[in-house]
Phi, psi and omega in degrees: 000312184294326178294317179295319180293320179297317178298322179294318180295317179300317179299315183293318179295320178297318182292324183284318190261001182289337178265115181302330180293328178294326178296321178294318180297322186280327189238328182273313182301316179302321178295318179294320179296323179298317179295313183296310182293326180298324177276323186283319181277089187221118181266002177291132182246109180222160178053050182289123178296126189230138174254142182242126172242097184255097179276343180277319176051049180248174178298322181293317180293321177294326178294319178297316178296322180295319178299318181293317184286335182284345178282161180282355186270329187239142178228116181287113182251349181205140171240122187243163182253339184232153180298321182296329178293319177296319179296320179295320178296320177293320180298320183277353181079015179288329177229158176256341183222140171233125180258123183244115179250115185276168175300145177091002180301306182293322180299318178295318180297316182293330180274358180078016180267148175293143179226169184224156176232132181273135177238122176258123183247143171281103184268012179296330172250098188295324181295313180295320179298321178296320178296316180298318179300320177296318176301314181297322178298318179292322177295321179297319178297316180296320180292319177297319179298320179292320177299318180295322178295318178296320181297313180297318182294321182292317186277339178272344180081353179202160180300136181253119183270112182239135176294146180213160179258128177249133177269114180253113182252152177220127181269123175278152173072339178208080192304319185265006180052046180268157182284318184307316179300332180277323188267332183300313176300324178292324177297319177302315180299313183293318180297316179299319181294315182296313184296310184290324178295314181293316181298314183288329180292339179263355190297307185276321182294334176295322177299323179292319185289320183272356173088009181272355180295332178296322179294324178293321183298321185277352178279160179280005182294137180276166182299314181297320178294322180295314179295320179296318178296327176286333187272316188302318177300321180288331174296315179297318177299319178298318177301314182296318180296318179297315179297317182294313183290324176297322178295318177297317179299321181287318185281320186272317187251002180055046177240081182280167174279110182275341181267197184281133178290322180294326177290325176299316181284332173295314178297322178296321178299313180293322178293319179295328174301319181288310183293318179289323177298317178295319179295317179293325177297319176298319183294328181286334183262353181267152180256337179225160179294324178298318178295321180294318180295318179296321178294321180295316179294330177297333179267322188299308187292315174298323180297320179292318181292329183261021183261350188087013181301310181235336185241123181301134180296329181297337180273354182278158175302149185303317177300324179290324177299320176295324179295326181293345178295341178266007184259111180296333179299326180301313184287318180293327178297317179296318182295311187289326175290323177295322180286320183284317189265319188258335183072027181280168187235199186300326184296339179256325188268001185298327178297320179293321178295319179296319179296318178298317179298318180294315179296317180296316179297319180295317182292319178293322178296319177296321179296317179296317181293325183284333181283129178237135178278056176219164179277349181266000000 
């Protein structure tokens, strides 16, 4: 058995690494993708281009604009005189926010009457618009607090010291609430899934296309040994990619693995069982490499979208949430984020590890059962 398996492994490694371009695809491209996606996939909203329409043109209105512009979130890029100009800038995408201050703003403030300021938001991206709206709400609260303090100081003739409650918050696991620590582990998961799924989905069907499947059929190698020989090289490639991408995440984005390394590789092993099992299952039912690739992509993109990569699973419809229970990416995403960000261990992650093991064993068993050492 071991001699047959060793010969199979040698054949697979020669076939994978004989093309220098394939080495670049397997080891260089994932590292570059991690850097690119780590910078590109960023939900932080800062320096938002803003247009100002100040019809009041008073000291108070200019003070409000100054408070808004002094924050790191908003950048005044245009001052307009007419409402239609602000609308045109929003239409063209030149600004994301337009602040409209009407006549009587300062007069209402001085008289102690409530006043309002109109904010026009580009709602084509609802998530970004919601974040911007939250920023504006906090700025409005800060500006109101300052106005009240100035009012008390003016009428009392001296500063009035009043006790107040301050809310002091602290974010665990991501102190600065930055996007890279949240997305870099997820990028690692997605890249690993895409590479191993595509490689394994082409593994058996390639033998059919180039005509070497007949040689496999006449050998004494068993079905399980054949599938194992096809799987182990990709497992090793997956280990190398995880180590390489984790190193890039730590050095470039300062996102180290805070948890156990052995637990990371155990979870990777169970995840690779699922991704490689699914890929090999596709390869056994496909007749051409093109058909196998299309089938793999049909699985890859829904799996990524339903993994919790960018959209919380809790916000999805309940039937879709049940469907995600069959998605190995969902469990590996929780594990790798827990290891990178929280440093948690087996006592917390064992349900996800158990689910990955069950899915991987089932998919590999189906692939072995589906493969027949016949031409039909």
